[in-house]
C-alpha positions in Angstrom: 36.3 -3.4 -16.9 37.9 0.0 -14.8 37.6 0.5 -11.0 34.9 2.8 -11.5 32.7 0.3 -13.2 33.6 -2.5 -11.3 32.6 -0.9 -7.8 29.1 0.6 -9.4 28.3 -2.4 -10.4 29.4 -4.2 -7.1 26.9 -1.9 -5.2 24.4 -1.8 -7.8 24.2 -5.5 -7.3 24.2 -5.5 -3.6 21.5 -3.0 -3.7 19.3 -5.2 -5.7 20.1 -8.0 -3.5 19.0 -6.7 -0.4 16.0 -5.0 -2.2 15.2 -8.3 -3.0 16.0 -9.5 0.2 13.1 -7.7 1.8 14.9 -7.7 5.7 15.3 -3.9 5.5 13.4 -0.9 4.3 13.8 0.2 1.2 14.7 3.6 2.2 17.5 2.5 4.9 19.2 0.0 1.8 18.9 3.5 -0.7 21.0 5.7 1.9 23.7 2.6 2.2 23.5 2.1 -1.5 24.4 5.9 -1.8 27.0 5.8 1.0 28.7 3.4 -0.3 29.1 5.4 -3.4 30.4 7.8 -1.8 33.3 6.0 0.1 34.0 4.5 -3.6 34.6 7.5 -4.8 32.0 7.0 -7.6 29.4 9.3 -6.7 31.1 12.9 -6.1 30.8 13.6 -2.6 29.1 17.8 -3.4 26.7 15.8 -5.7 25.5 13.1 -2.6 22.2 15.0 -1.8 21.8 16.1 -5.0 18.8 13.7 -5.8 17.2 15.3 -2.8 16.3 19.0 -4.7 15.6 16.9 -8.2 12.9 17.9 -9.7 11.6 14.6 -9.8 12.0 14.0 -6.3 9.7 17.5 -5.6 7.2 16.5 -7.8 6.5 13.3 -6.4 5.9 15.0 -2.8 3.3 17.9 -4.5 1.6 14.9 -5.5 1.7 13.1 -2.3 0.1 16.4 -0.5 -2.5 17.2 -3.4 -4.1 13.3 -3.4 -4.7 14.1 0.6 -6.6 17.1 -0.2 -8.6 15.8 -2.7 -9.3 12.5 -0.5 -10.2 15.1 2.4 -12.6 17.5 0.0 -15.0 14.7 -0.7 -14.8 14.8 -4.4 -13.7 10.4 -4.5 -16.8 9.8 -2.3 -19.2 12.1 -4.8 -17.4 10.1 -8.3 -18.0 6.6 -6.3 -21.5 6.9 -5.3 -22.3 8.0 -8.9 -20.0 5.6 -10.8 -20.4 2.6 -8.7 -23.6 0.1 -9.1 -25.8 -0.9 -6.0 -26.0 -3.9 -7.3 -23.9 -5.9 -9.6 -22.3 -9.4 -10.3 -18.7 -9.7 -10.3 -17.8 -9.1 -13.7 -19.7 -5.4 -13.7 -18.4 -5.0 -10.0 -14.9 -5.4 -10.8 -15.2 -3.6 -14.3 -17.2 -0.6 -12.6 -14.7 -0.7 -9.7 -10.8 -1.7 -11.2 -12.3 1.3 -14.1 -12.9 4.1 -11.2 -9.8 3.0 -9.5 -7.6 3.3 -12.6 -9.4 6.6 -12.9 -8.6 8.1 -9.6 -4.7 7.0 -10.0 -3.9 8.8 -13.1 -4.0 12.1 -10.8 -3.2 10.9 -7.4 -1.3 8.2 -5.3 -1.8 4.8 -6.7 -1.8 3.3 -3.2 -4.1 6.4 -1.8 -6.4 5.7 -4.4 -6.9 2.1 -3.2 -6.6 2.7 0.3 -9.9 5.0 -0.2 -11.3 1.8 -2.4 -11.3 -0.5 -0.6 -13.3 0.2 2.2 -16.2 0.6 -0.7 -15.1 -2.7 -2.3 -15.6 -4.7 0.4 -18.6 -3.3 1.1 -20.1 -4.0 -2.0 -18.6 -7.4 -1.8 -21.1 -8.0 1.2 -24.2 -6.2 -0.5 -24.1 -8.5 -3.7 -22.6 -11.9 -1.6 -19.8 -12.0 -3.7 -15.6 -13.5 -1.8 -13.6 -10.3 -1.7 -11.0 -12.1 -2.5 -12.8 -12.1 -6.1 -12.6 -8.1 -5.7 -9.7 -6.8 -4.1 -6.9 -8.4 -6.3 -8.6 -6.8 -9.5 -8.8 -3.7 -7.8 -5.1 -3.2 -6.8 -4.4 -4.2 -10.5 -6.6 -1.7 -12.1 -5.2 1.2 -9.5 -1.3 0.1 -10.5 -2.9 -0.1 -14.4 -4.6 3.5 -13.8 -1.3 4.8 -12.2 0.8 4.1 -15.3 -1.1 6.7 -17.9 0.3 9.9 -16.8 3.2 11.9 -15.8 2.0 11.6 -11.6 0.4 8.8 -11.4 2.8 6.4 -10.2 6.4 7.4 -9.3 8.6 5.4 -11.8 7.0 7.7 -14.5 7.9 11.0 -12.4 11.5 8.9 -13.0 11.4 8.9 -16.0 10.4 12.1 -17.2 13.4 13.3 -15.6 15.8 10.9 -17.0 14.4 12.4 -20.1 15.1 15.8 -19.0 19.3 14.6 -18.2 19.6 12.9 -21.1 19.5 16.3 -23.3 15.3 16.0 -23.8 13.0 18.0 -22.3 11.1 16.3 -19.6 7.8 14.0 -20.6 4.9 16.3 -20.4 2.0 14.8 -17.9 0.2 13.3 -20.5 2.9 11.8 -22.8 2.6 8.9 -20.6 -1.1 8.8 -22.0 -2.1 6.7 -25.6 0.7 3.7 -24.3 -0.5 3.8 -20.7 -4.4 4.0 -21.3 -4.0 0.9 -23.9 -2.6 -1.0 -21.4 -4.8 -0.2 -19.0 -7.9 -0.5 -21.4 -6.6 -4.0 -22.5 -5.4 -5.1 -18.6 -8.8 -3.9 -17.1 -10.9 -5.8 -19.4 -8.9 -9.2 -19.0 -9.1 -8.5 -14.7 -13.4 -8.1 -15.4 -13.8 -11.2 -18.2 -11.0 -13.8 -17.2 -8.7 -13.2 -14.7 -10.9 -13.1 -11.5 -11.6 -16.8 -12.8 -8.1 -17.5 -12.6 -8.0 -16.8 -8.8 -7.5 -19.6 -6.6 -9.7 -21.8 -4.1 -8.7 -19.6 -1.8 -10.0 -16.6 -2.6 -13.3 -18.2 -3.5 -14.0 -19.3 0.7 -12.9 -15.6 1.3 -15.6 -14.2 3.5 -18.8 -13.5 1.6 -21.1 -11.4 3.6 -19.4 -11.2 7.3 -17.1 -10.4 9.1 -13.7 -11.9 9.1 -13.3 -12.5 12.4 -14.8 -15.3 14.4 -14.5 -13.6 17.9 -17.0 -15.7 19.9 -14.7 -18.7 19.3 -12.2 -17.1 21.5 -14.5 -15.3 23.9 -15.2 -16.6 26.8 -17.3 -15.6 30.7 -16.6 -16.7 33.6 -18.4 -15.5 36.4 -16.4 -14.6 39.9 -18.4 -16.2 42.7 -17.5 -14.8 46.5 -13.7 -16.3 46.9 -9.8 -15.1 46.4 -10.5 -12.9 42.8 -12.9 -10.8 44.9 -12.1 -7.4 45.5 -9.1 -7.4 43.6 -8.9 -4.8 41.1 -8.6 -5.7 37.1 -4.8 -4.4 37.1 -4.2 -7.1 40.3 -5.3 -10.0 38.2 -4.5 -9.4 34.0 -1.3 -9.9 34.4 -1.8 -13.4 35.1 -4.3 -13.6 31.7 -1.6 -12.1 30.2 0.9 -14.9 31.1 -1.7 -17.4 29.4 -2.0 -15.1 26.2 -5.4 -13.7 27.0 -7.1 -10.0 28.1 -10.2 -9.1 29.6 -12.6 -7.3 27.3 -15.3 -6.9 29.1 -17.1 -6.6 32.3 -21.2 -8.1 32.9 -22.5 -6.7 36.5 -25.9 -6.2 37.4 -27.0 -6.7 33.8 -24.9 -3.9 32.3 -22.2 -4.3 29.8 -19.1 -2.7 30.6 -16.3 -2.9 27.0 -13.3 -2.5 27.7 -13.6 -1.5 31.7 -10.5 0.4 33.5 -7.5 -1.1 35.1 -9.2 0.4 38.3 -12.6 -0.9 38.5 -13.1 -3.5 41.4 -13.7 -7.1 40.9 -17.0 -7.9 42.6 -18.6 -11.4 43.8 -21.5 -12.1 40.8 -19.2 -10.0 37.7 -19.1 -11.6 34.8 -15.6 -11.2 33.2 -15.4 -11.6 29.4 -12.3 -12.7 28.5 -10.5 -13.7 25.1 -8.0 -16.2 25.1 -7.6 -20.2 23.9 -10.1 -21.7 26.3 -7.2 -24.3 27.3 -5.3 -21.6 28.7 -7.8 -20.7 31.0 -7.8 -24.0 33.1 -5.8 -23.3 35.8 -6.7 -19.9 36.6 -10.1 -21.1 36.5 -9.8 -24.0 38.8 -6.9 -21.7 41.3 -9.5 -19.2 41.8 -12.6 -21.3 42.1 -14.3 -19.4 38.8 -17.0 -21.0 37.1 -17.3 -20.6 33.2 -21.0 -19.6 31.2 -21.4 -21.7 28.3 -25.2 -20.8 27.8 -24.6 -19.1 25.2 -22.1 -17.7 22.6 -20.6 -14.4 22.5 -21.6 -12.1 19.0 -19.2 -9.0 17.6 -22.6 -6.9 19.0 -21.5 -8.0 22.5 -18.1 -6.0 22.4 -19.8 -2.7 20.5 -22.1 -0.1 22.0 -22.7 3.5 21.7 -19.0 4.4 22.9 -16.9 1.7 21.7 -16.6 0.3 18.6 -15.1 -2.8 16.5 -13.2 -2.2 13.0 -11.3 -4.1 11.3 -8.0 -2.2 9.6 -4.8 -3.2 7.5 -1.8 -2.7 8.1 -0.1 -0.2 5.2 3.4 -1.3 4.3 5.6 1.5 5.8 3.2 1.8 9.1 4.4 2.6 12.3 3.3 -0.8 13.5 5.4 -3.1 11.4 7.6 -5.1 13.7 6.2 -3.6 16.8 3.9 -5.5 18.8 0.7 -4.3 20.6 2.2 -5.0 24.4 5.6 -2.8 23.0 3.4 0.1 21.4 1.4 0.1 24.3 -1.9 -0.5 23.1 -4.4 -0.8 25.6 -2.8 1.5 28.3 -1.3 4.5 26.1 -4.3 4.4 23.2 -7.4 2.9 25.6 -7.6 0.2 22.4 -7.6 -3.9 22.6 -6.4 -5.9 20.0 -9.3 -8.9 19.5 -7.6 -10.8 16.9 -5.2 -11.2 13.7 -5.1 -12.4 10.4 -2.3 -12.6 8.5 -2.4 -13.9 4.8 -5.6 -15.3 5.1 -4.8 -17.3 8.7 -6.4 -15.9 11.7 -4.2 -15.9 15.0 -5.9 -15.5 18.3 -2.7 -17.0 20.5 -0.4 -14.3 22.7 -2.0 -11.6 20.6 0.0 -9.1 22.7 3.0 -10.6 21.5 2.7 -11.0 18.0 4.9 -8.3 15.8 3.2 -7.1 13.4 3.4 -7.3 9.3 2.4 -5.4 6.6 -1.0 -6.9 4.6 -1.6 -7.7 8.7 -5.6 -7.4 9.1 -6.2 -6.4 12.8 -9.7 -6.3 15.1 -9.7 -3.5 17.3 -11.9 -1.9 19.6 -12.0 0.9 21.6 -13.7 4.5 21.1 -14.4 5.7 17.8 -12.6 8.7 18.5 -9.7 7.1 19.6 -9.9 4.4 16.5 -9.8 7.5 14.4 -6.3 8.8 15.8 -4.9 5.6 16.1 -5.5 4.9 12.7 -4.6 7.9 11.4 -1.2 8.0 13.7 0.2 4.7 12.7 -1.0 5.4 8.8 -3.4 2.4 8.5 -6.1 1.4 6.3 -9.9 0.7 7.8 -12.1 -2.4 6.3 -15.4 -0.5 7.3 -17.5 1.5 4.4 -16.0 5.0 5.6 -18.6 7.6 6.9 -19.3 9.4 3.9 -18.3 13.1 3.8 -20.4 15.9 3.5 -18.2 18.6 3.3 -19.2 22.0 1.8 -19.7 22.1 -1.6 -17.5 24.8 -2.1 -14.5 22.7 -1.0 -14.9 19.8 -3.3 -15.4 22.5 -6.7 -12.4 24.8 -5.1 -10.1 20.9 -4.6 -10.9 19.5 -8.7 -10.2 23.7 -10.0 -7.2 24.2 -8.3 -5.9 20.7 -9.3 -7.8 21.4 -13.0 -5.9 25.1 -13.2 -2.4 23.2 -11.9 -3.2 20.2 -14.9 -3.5 23.5 -17.7 -0.4 25.1 -16.7 1.8 22.0 -17.6 -0.2 20.6 -20.6 -0.8 24.6 -22.0 1.2 27.1 -21.0 4.5 24.7 -20.7 5.0 25.1 -16.7 6.9 22.5 -15.4 5.4 19.6 -13.2 7.3 20.8 -10.8 6.7 23.9 -10.3 2.7 24.0 -11.4 2.0 20.5 -8.7 4.2 22.6 -5.2 2.5 25.9 -5.7 -1.0 23.9 -6.3 0.2 22.2 -3.1 0.5 25.4 -1.2 -2.9 26.7 -2.6 -4.7 23.4 -1.2 -2.8 24.1 2.3 -4.0 27.9 2.1 -7.5 26.6 1.1 -7.2 24.4 4.5 -7.9 21.3 1.6 -4.5 20.1 3.8 -4.1 21.0 7.5 -0.6 22.7 8.1 -0.4 20.2 10.8 -1.2 17.4 8.6 1.1 18.6 5.6 4.1 16.5 6.6 2.4 13.4 7.3 0.5 13.3 3.6 3.9 12.7 2.4 5.6 9.5 2.3 9.1 10.5 3.7 10.6 6.7 2.9 10.1 7.4 -1.0 11.5 11.0 -1.0 14.7 9.3 0.9 14.7 6.5 -1.6 14.5 8.7 -5.0 16.9 11.3 -3.2 19.5 8.3 -2.5 19.4 6.4 -5.6 18.9 9.4 -8.2 22.9 10.5 -7.5 23.7 6.4 -8.0 21.9 6.2 -11.3 24.4 9.2 -12.8 27.3 7.6 -11.6 26.0 4.6 -13.6 26.1 6.3 -16.2 29.3 8.6 -15.9 31.4 5.7 -14.9 30.4 3.7 -17.7 28.4 1.0 -15.7 25.4 1.6 -17.8 26.8 1.2 -21.2 27.9 -2.4 -19.9 25.1 -3.9 -19.0 23.4 -2.2 -21.6 25.5 -3.9 -24.2 24.9 -7.1 -23.1 21.4 -6.6 -23.5 21.8 -5.4 -27.3 24.8 -7.0 -28.2 24.4 -10.7 -26.7 20.7 -11.2 -25.8 19.3 -8.8 -28.7 21.5 -9.5 -31.9 21.4 -6.6 -33.0 17.7 -6.1 -33.1 16.1 -2.9 -31.9 12.8 -4.3 -31.5 14.4 -7.5 -29.9 16.0 -5.4 -27.2 12.9 -3.2 -26.2 10.8 -6.1 -25.1 14.2 -7.4 -23.6 14.2 -4.3 -21.7 10.5 -3.9 -20.7 10.7 -7.6 -19.6 13.6 -7.6 -17.4 12.5 -4.3 -15.7 9.1 -5.9 -15.2 10.5 -8.8 -13.7 12.8 -6.8 -11.1 9.3 -4.8 -10.7 7.8 -7.9 -9.0 10.9 -8.1 -6.7 11.9 -4.8 -5.7 10.5 -1.6 -5.6 9.2 0.0 -8.5 10.9 3.6 -8.0 13.8 1.6 -7.5 13.6 -0.2 -10.4 12.5 2.9 -12.4 16.4 4.1 -11.6 18.4 1.9 -12.1 16.8 0.8 -15.9 16.0 4.3 -17.0 20.5 5.1 -17.8 20.6 1.1 -19.2 17.5 1.9 -21.2 19.1 5.9 -23.0 22.7 4.0 -23.2 20.9 0.9 -24.9 18.8 3.2 -27.5 22.2 5.2 -27.9 24.0 1.9 -29.3 21.5 0.9 -31.7 21.0 4.3 -32.7 17.4 3.9 -32.0 15.0 6.6 -30.2 15.7 6.9 -26.3 12.1 7.6 -25.9 10.8 4.1 -26.6 13.2 2.5 -24.5 12.4 4.7 -21.8 8.3 3.9 -22.2 9.4 0.3 -22.1 11.1 1.0 -18.3 8.1 2.6 -17.6 5.6 0.3 -18.5 7.6 -2.6 -17.0 8.5 -0.2 -13.5 4.5 -0.2 -13.0 3.4 -3.6 -14.1 4.8 -5.7 -10.4 1.9 -8.6 -10.4 3.6 -11.5 -9.4 4.5 -11.3 -6.0 2.9 -9.2 -3.3 5.9 -7.3 -2.4 6.9 -6.1 -5.5 4.3 -3.2 -5.1 2.4 -1.5 -1.8 -0.7 -2.3 -3.1 -0.7 -6.0 -3.3 1.3 -6.2 0.4 -1.9 -3.8 1.3 -4.7 -6.5 0.1 -2.7 -9.5 1.0 -4.8 -10.1 4.5 -7.7 -8.6 3.5 -8.5 -10.6 0.6 -6.8 -13.6 2.4 -4.5 -14.4 -0.2 -1.4 -16.3 0.5 2.1 -15.5 -1.3 1.5 -17.7 -4.7 -2.0 -16.5 -5.3 -0.3 -13.6 -7.4 1.1 -15.0 -10.1 -2.2 -16.5 -11.3 -3.9 -13.8 -13.0 -0.4 -11.7 -12.8 1.5 -13.9 -15.3 -1.1 -13.7 -17.5 -1.4 -9.7 -17.3 1.8 -9.4 -17.2 2.0 -11.5 -21.0 -1.4 -9.0 -22.1 1.1 -6.2 -20.8 3.8 -7.0 -23.0 1.7 -7.8 -26.1 0.1 -4.6 -26.1 2.8 -2.3 -24.6 5.1 -2.9 -27.7 2.9 -2.9 -30.6 1.6 0.4 -28.9 5.2 2.1 -28.0 6.0 1.2 -31.5 3.1 2.7 -32.9 3.6 5.9 -30.7 7.5 6.3 -30.5 8.9 4.8 -33.4 12.5 3.4 -33.1 
């Protein structure tokens, strides 16, 4: 083993360890790995940032813009209203919803497709009195399965197409993934609908059915202010003492008028009733010190916290959200945005204690109270997902037709005229902006820059694996020692290893690591490299065992009330089905 090979493998395994560790964001890990490669001289200085101009990276960015435009056009709302049944049992709902989400994921980012469908799924669960935990995981998995059916459905497919180009062949076409991907997706969706949801644990069965996730009345207390120490002081003067015990004022009742989220300058008068959110035991000292009286003759409901101006909304924190790792106090949620945090649910467990100081994590569900406009802006700015039924859009019919026509034309130019995907989709993205389907000020917000940085940084390292011979060493281990010289066994091993890595680290990173190994392994066995690349594409997309392998799995963690160990119950048999269907399909469509 040469020094360059040793250094490359050390960087590779170190990078994988950091991905699995999960304490650093994946884009930061990728940049650290790239700088390590440049420092070790296995990545030439002049090629360090060549990945950012790679066609795969450009295509991913364009597809994200197109996904935003399709959502804005209202086309997805129309499709959902016509396809999904109004009333149905769990099996039919899962079949319809996972099938629709899979179809959407074939032509737009699968995380975006799931985010659009989540409010619809939760609404359907409430309407049909089905635990939402039964529906969210199958729909999430359906989105992942649908993404593998086309070139643009998921970043790993775009990366695999790029490696095929570098290996000497032309890139995979838009629908080259469809025969194998569709066979796997259809088998997977059939399993999810008929059997999979029945394997979910008791925690999913006990998740909310029809009601709200949060029981706010349990932690809201009404306090009557008599003529005493507190009268005449402003809310701003009193609330810091509540904050010390983890409480906050969310409302005020004066002369039968309910004032929600009262301004800090408002003076407290004798006879006022303060609606305070806190653990009841924490209020004892304050109530005693100020001579206040508890009003306990009624239970406060969510209706008491809403008005024509103020709304309650449950939102999920997406992976990569600006909220992740921060607190309500840190972002000044109340003073800066005019929004109250009334509750937090994490992996099915509700948290009410010291909400201001709780660090948010991806998959958390937050209950927010605030003006409708501010809530909408806050959700958009922080990249969260609302879990209530979105207001149906009624755009001009021409917008929907225009969006579908532009997207269809781009697809046609790729499949019929042979235009490179990156050119066709960038042109379509430009037309979306010119047509107003994506506003210019929102253009760059539509792109997940963490994915762009991840891909741009890892592609030069993947090239270094080939040029230094590190990929050949790893491939020789798989082919020579594990596969016993059998190309079919090697293909299965490539698929299973890729699938396992994808359960533990980012799927795009998994594809970038495994693609050069697959190409070299095929060469060593004198087999068709397309077969091995397809195995990597399928394996990289199938992350079903953990909530960290795919952003979709993380996104449903809180809303579905799932625990970390819940995913493998449905995910493990699904991965076995993927392998059982995927390998014969690859051998049939892409013979060795």
